[in-house]
C-alpha angles and dihedrals in degrees: 000000000000112000127183117248125211090242090058098041110021114201132181101236119178117220113260113259113264115239116261118251089257092054090045090052091049091050092051095044098045097034089236111163129185113265115273129205113265123195121227121258118257111281108238110249096033118113116292097026130112092244090055089052091050091050091048091051091051092048091049096047095048092046092049092050091049091048094047095048094047095043092052091054109096100213102044094104090065092071121062094210091057092050088050090051091052091050094046097048090043089057090044090053093053093044095049092045094051094047090045089057090049090051092049090051093047092049094046094052092036095236124148119224101219097133106130093223092053093046090047090052092048092047094050093045092048091048093050096044094044091051092048093047093048093048092048092048091050092049092048092048090053092051092045091053090046093052096041105038108019101037094027086214103136092120091070097035134056097250096159092052092047090049092048093050091047092048091050090050089053090049089051089052090050089053096048096047095072090049091053095046095045092048091047091049093049090048093048094047095060 
């Protein structure tokens, strides 16, 4: 946001020509005003919009379902990938809930969240949580395939629960990806 100041870069600038009396009369009669700068509307999906709130609700709900299904399975602590999934979707749940509350507040008081620091924080948080969720879902999917197809041991394990929790983690990642990309785009387009 650095702008040059006349004291730093002195220029000889002639005053703009004043409009003639005929032009002044036309402006007054037709209510024609010189063009003003207009800011863009809020991009849907960026913080403080209804689309952002909808995405946060989807992220939260998918992460909660994944967390609940995995946590109610008795033997998930025996596999490191499943513990990682529980930690990642737990973090995703807290992140989506807190940003959902911020979106609700912004919508209720009709404030836009275009502050570059806030958008940077949201972008970084979305990027970190989406990466963690995606990595945990991929690791859990690999273990689920190993247990189900390679060991053919679904009778003794909870394969359907593991698959459900993994699928919900992927769905949570699909819901957070647009949030990350839209926030990153809005940050980059400043």
